[in-house]
C-alpha positions in Angstrom: -19.0 -41.2 -14.9 -22.2 -41.2 -12.9 -20.4 -39.4 -10.0 -19.0 -36.8 -12.3 -22.4 -36.1 -13.8 -24.0 -35.9 -10.4 -21.3 -33.4 -9.3 -21.8 -31.3 -12.4 -25.6 -31.3 -11.7 -25.0 -30.2 -8.1 -22.8 -27.3 -9.3 -25.3 -26.2 -11.9 -28.1 -26.2 -9.3 -26.0 -24.2 -6.9 -25.2 -21.6 -9.6 -28.8 -21.3 -10.6 -29.7 -20.7 -7.0 -27.1 -18.1 -6.5 -28.2 -16.3 -9.7 -31.8 -16.2 -8.6 -30.7 -14.8 -5.2 -28.7 -12.0 -7.0 -31.6 -11.2 -9.3 -34.1 -11.0 -6.4 -31.9 -8.4 -4.7 -32.5 -5.9 -7.6 -35.8 -4.3 -8.3 -37.6 -6.0 -11.2 -35.1 -8.8 -11.2 -32.6 -7.1 -13.4 -29.3 -5.6 -12.4 -29.0 -1.7 -12.7 -27.6 -0.3 -15.9 -24.4 1.8 -16.0 -24.9 5.5 -15.6 -22.7 6.3 -18.5 -24.4 6.2 -21.9 -21.2 6.2 -23.9 -20.5 3.1 -25.9 -17.0 1.5 -25.6 -14.9 2.4 -28.5 -13.4 -0.4 -30.5 -9.6 -0.4 -31.0 -10.1 0.3 -34.7 -11.9 3.6 -33.9 -9.1 5.3 -31.9 -8.3 7.6 -34.8 -4.9 9.3 -34.5 -4.0 7.6 -31.2 -2.7 4.1 -30.4 -3.8 1.9 -27.5 -1.2 3.4 -25.3 -3.3 6.6 -25.1 -6.0 4.8 -23.1 -6.6 6.1 -19.6 -5.8 2.7 -17.9 -2.4 2.7 -19.6 -1.4 6.2 -18.5 1.0 6.7 -15.5 -0.7 7.1 -12.1 0.0 9.7 -9.4 1.7 7.1 -7.2 4.2 6.3 -10.0 5.8 9.8 -9.2 6.8 8.6 -5.7 10.6 8.0 -5.7 10.5 4.4 -4.3 13.8 3.4 -5.7 17.0 4.2 -3.7 18.7 5.3 -6.9 16.0 7.8 -7.6 16.4 9.3 -4.1 20.2 9.6 -4.5 19.6 11.4 -7.9 17.1 13.8 -6.2 19.6 14.5 -3.5 22.5 15.1 -5.8 20.3 17.3 -8.1 19.0 19.4 -5.3 22.4 20.0 -3.8 24.0 21.0 -7.1 21.1 23.3 -7.7 21.6 25.2 -4.4 25.3 25.4 -5.1 24.7 26.7 -8.7 22.4 29.5 -7.5 25.1 30.7 -5.0 27.9 30.4 -7.5 25.9 32.5 -10.2 25.5 35.3 -7.7 29.2 35.2 -6.8 30.2 35.1 -10.5 28.1 38.0 -11.6 29.0 40.0 -8.5 32.7 39.7 -9.1 32.5 41.7 -12.4 32.4 45.4 -11.4 31.2 48.0 -13.8 29.2 45.5 -16.0 26.1 44.9 -14.0 24.5 47.1 -11.4 22.9 45.9 -8.2 19.4 46.2 -9.6 20.3 44.2 -12.6 21.7 41.4 -10.5 18.4 41.3 -8.4 17.2 38.1 -10.3 20.4 36.3 -9.0 20.4 37.9 -5.6 19.6 35.1 -3.1 18.1 37.7 -0.6 15.8 39.5 -3.1 12.1 38.7 -3.5 11.2 37.0 -6.8 14.8 36.0 -7.4 16.0 32.6 -8.8 16.8 31.4 -5.3 13.3 32.1 -4.0 11.8 30.5 -7.1 13.9 27.3 -6.5 12.8 27.3 -2.8 9.2 27.7 -3.8 9.6 24.7 -6.2 11.0 22.6 -3.3 8.1 23.4 -1.1 5.4 22.7 -3.8 7.0 19.4 -4.6 7.0 18.6 -0.9 3.3 19.5 -0.7 2.6 17.1 -3.6 4.3 14.3 -1.7 2.4 15.1 1.4 -0.8 14.7 -0.6 0.5 11.3 -1.8 1.2 10.2 1.7 -2.4 11.1 2.6 -3.9 9.2 -0.2 -2.0 6.1 0.8 -2.2 6.5 4.6 -5.9 6.8 4.7 -6.2 3.1 3.7 -4.3 1.8 6.7 -6.2 -0.5 9.0 -4.8 0.5 12.4 -5.3 4.2 12.0 -8.5 4.3 14.0 -8.3 7.9 15.0 -7.7 9.3 11.6 -4.2 10.7 12.1 -3.7 10.5 8.2 -5.8 13.8 7.9 -2.9 15.7 9.4 -1.0 15.3 6.1 -3.6 17.5 4.5 -2.7 20.3 6.9 1.0 19.7 6.2 0.2 20.1 2.5 -1.6 23.2 3.0 1.2 24.8 5.1 3.7 23.8 2.5 1.6 25.4 -0.3 1.4 28.6 1.8 5.2 28.5 2.4 5.8 28.1 -1.4 3.7 31.1 -2.1 5.5 33.2 0.5 8.9 32.1 -0.7 8.1 33.6 -4.2 6.1 36.7 -3.2 7.5 37.6 0.3 4.1 38.0 2.0 5.7 37.6 5.4 7.0 41.2 5.1 3.4 42.5 5.5 3.0 40.8 9.0 5.4 42.9 11.1 3.9 46.4 10.3 0.4 45.0 10.7 1.1 43.5 14.1 3.0 46.6 15.3 0.0 48.8 14.2 -2.5 46.4 15.9 -0.7 45.8 19.2 1.4 48.9 19.4 4.4 46.8 20.4 7.6 46.4 18.4 9.2 43.3 19.6 12.9 43.0 19.3 13.7 46.1 17.2 11.6 46.8 14.2 9.1 44.0 14.8 10.7 41.5 12.5 10.3 38.8 15.1 6.5 38.9 14.7 6.5 36.8 11.6 9.2 34.6 13.1 7.0 33.8 16.0 4.1 33.0 13.7 6.2 30.8 11.4 7.8 29.1 14.4 4.4 28.3 15.9 3.1 26.8 12.6 6.3 24.8 12.1 6.4 23.5 15.6 2.7 22.4 15.3 3.4 20.5 12.0 6.8 19.2 13.4 5.1 17.7 16.5 2.5 15.8 14.4 4.9 14.9 11.5 7.7 13.6 13.8 5.3 10.9 15.1 4.9 9.6 11.6 8.5 10.2 10.3 10.1 8.2 13.2 9.2 4.9 11.4 11.7 5.9 8.6 15.3 6.7 9.5 16.1 8.5 6.4 13.0 10.8 6.6 13.9 11.6 10.2 17.5 12.6 9.4 16.4 14.8 6.5 13.7 16.4 8.7 16.3 17.2 11.4 18.6 18.7 8.7 15.7 20.9 7.5 15.0 22.2 11.0 18.7 22.9 11.5 18.8 25.0 8.3 15.7 27.0 9.4 17.0 27.5 12.9 20.4 28.8 11.8 18.8 31.2 9.4 16.5 32.5 12.1 19.4 32.9 14.6 21.3 34.8 12.0 18.4 37.2 11.4 18.2 37.8 15.2 22.0 38.2 15.3 22.2 35.6 18.1 25.0 33.7 16.3 28.0 35.1 14.5 27.6 35.6 10.7 29.7 37.2 8.1 28.9 40.7 6.8 27.9 42.0 3.5 27.2 39.6 0.6 28.6 36.6 2.5 25.8 36.9 5.1 23.2 37.0 2.4 24.7 33.9 0.8 24.9 32.0 4.1 21.3 32.9 5.1 20.0 32.0 1.6 21.9 28.6 1.6 20.5 27.9 5.0 16.9 28.6 4.0 17.3 26.6 0.8 18.8 23.8 2.7 15.7 23.8 5.0 13.3 23.7 2.0 15.3 21.0 0.3 15.5 19.0 3.6 11.6 19.0 3.8 11.5 17.7 0.3 13.9 14.9 1.0 12.2 14.1 4.2 8.8 13.7 2.6 10.3 11.9 -0.4 11.8 9.2 2.0 8.6 8.9 4.0 6.4 8.6 0.9 8.8 5.8 -0.3 8.4 4.1 3.1 4.6 4.3 3.1 4.4 3.2 -0.6 6.6 0.1 0.0 4.7 -0.7 3.2 1.4 -0.5 1.3 2.7 -2.8 -1.4 3.9 -5.3 1.1 7.6 -4.7 0.4 8.6 -2.8 3.5 10.1 -4.1 6.8 7.4 -5.2 9.1 7.9 -5.6 12.9 7.5 -9.1 14.3 5.2 -9.7 17.1 6.8 -11.6 20.0 4.4 -13.9 21.8 4.5 -14.1 25.6 6.4 -17.0 27.2 4.5 -20.1 27.6 1.9 -19.1 25.0 1.4 -21.0 21.9 0.6 -19.1 18.7 -3.0 -20.5 18.8 -3.6 -19.4 22.4 -4.3 -15.8 23.4 -3.3 -14.3 20.1 -4.3 -14.2 16.6 -3.4 -17.2 14.4 -1.2 -16.9 11.5 -3.2 -19.4 9.4 -5.2 -17.8 6.6 -8.9 -17.4 7.2 -11.1 -20.0 5.4 -12.6 -18.7 2.2 -16.4 -18.4 2.2 -18.2 -21.1 0.2 -19.9 -19.1 -2.5 -21.6 -22.1 -4.0 -23.2 -23.2 -0.7 -26.9 -23.4 -0.3 -28.5 -20.3 1.4 -29.1 -20.5 5.2 -32.7 -21.0 6.4 -32.9 -17.4 7.4 -32.5 -16.3 3.8 -35.6 -18.0 2.7 -37.8 -15.4 4.4 -37.0 -12.9 1.6 -37.7 -15.4 -1.3 -40.9 -16.0 -3.2 -43.0 -19.3 -2.6 -41.7 -20.6 -6.0 -38.1 -20.1 -5.0 -38.8 -21.7 -1.5 -40.2 -24.8 -3.3 -37.3 -25.0 -5.7 -34.7 -24.6 -2.8 -36.6 -27.3 -0.8 -36.6 -29.7 -3.7 -33.0 -29.0 -4.4 -32.0 -29.8 -0.8 -34.0 -33.0 -0.8 -32.4 -34.1 -4.1 -29.0 -33.3 -2.6 -29.7 -35.3 0.5 -30.8 -38.3 -1.6 -27.7 -38.1 -3.7 -25.5 -37.9 -0.6 -27.3 -40.9 1.0 -26.9 -42.9 -2.3 -23.2 -42.0 -2.4 -22.6 -43.1 1.2 -24.5 -46.4 0.6 -22.4 -47.1 -2.5 -19.2 -46.4 -0.6 -20.4 -48.7 2.2 -21.1 -51.6 -0.2 -17.7 -51.2 -1.9 -16.0 -51.3 1.4 -18.0 -54.5 2.4 -17.1 -56.1 -0.9 -13.4 -55.3 -0.4 -13.5 -56.9 3.0 -15.0 -60.1 1.6 -12.4 -60.3 -1.2 -9.6 -59.7 1.2 -11.0 -62.5 3.4 -11.3 -64.8 0.4 -7.7 -64.1 -0.5 -6.5 -64.8 3.0 -8.4 -68.1 3.1 -6.8 -69.2 -0.2 -3.4 -68.3 0.9 -3.8 -70.3 4.1 -5.1 -73.3 2.3 -2.2 -73.1 -0.2 0.4 -73.0 2.6 -1.3 -76.0 4.3 -1.2 -78.0 1.0 2.4 -77.1 0.5 3.3 -78.3 4.0 1.6 -81.6 3.3 3.3 -82.1 -0.1 6.3 -84.2 -0.6 9.7 -82.7 0.4 10.8 -82.6 -3.2 7.9 -80.3 -4.1 8.3 -78.1 -1.0 8.6 -74.4 -1.9 10.2 -71.6 0.0 8.2 -68.8 1.6 9.3 -66.2 -1.0 8.3 -68.6 -3.8 4.9 -69.1 -2.4 4.4 -65.3 -2.0 5.4 -64.8 -5.7 3.0 -67.4 -6.9 0.2 -65.9 -4.8 0.8 -62.5 -6.4 0.7 -64.1 -9.9 -2.7 -65.7 -9.1 -4.1 -62.4 -7.8 -3.1 -60.6 -11.0 -4.7 -63.4 -13.1 -7.9 -63.1 -11.0 -8.0 -59.3 -11.4 
């Protein structure tokens, strides 16, 4: 009981010292008040809303990352069916002559500006930009990114937003005439290649930076290569480098290639955001470090043992007394002296108990030897076996205790 009370007293003194140190760190000895003057509303004053309407119970942005494989499969199937549906709608309406004119079918024309196909492609790109921002928000907390490579994802998101705007409005059509008027050079015919050169330069710059990140996810790398393949095929068809069907079939193939590129970017960022999210939550695959031969885990490398937690209840170091008041210094000095006295008393009590135990054990050994000697001198009829003598000694010890 005395040791328990002494331990409680030591804990209480340490907590008081720690509290006084925290108070001395603030001006006036009081912690700062919250900047918000609003009072917390009790659950009974929510009015027409339940507790589920609280901000801490609402979904977070990272909850929109498709980290389940089933969600990725659903996104893949949904995007593929959407691209096929756009092309089939154009074919179905185009095969009914005399009902709709070409201008009336422009909302379903994959090659027209502001059509359903361009709107879907714009949606793919804006969703990809959202996932790029999510990757940035997670990647900036990585420990080993010393050079700040995570900032590149903001540039990727900006390029995707511009691409989404261009997919709906067709702003790239203004670039060839402007470049021809500024330079006086019409490259490759009517100057269409001008916007292709600019788009290719931007895509290559983003590709070089992104492929270094995407290589850690096999699914993201495959989806990114599919996207680049779709864009490359559409560009080669526009330049008439590869064979392509004529008429409406050419428009459909080019539109399907571009939409495949947009959707490939979306799937690539979805897979990579899933990879980053799982890695941040500790559920991803981590590479194992192989130690050199002849080197133990504790030599020349980082130990796998967890670091020792700091003792928050320990007394302050001598250097910390410089910032304390004289009263606090006296209190700390008295507390240390009292703690030293208690420790010395405890050690003395332990030594005394050990000495008593040694004496008792010696007495028991002496008694046992005497009993054995008496038993040997006794008559043969009263001679006991060794097991019987041991049993009787145990009984006497129990009675003595």
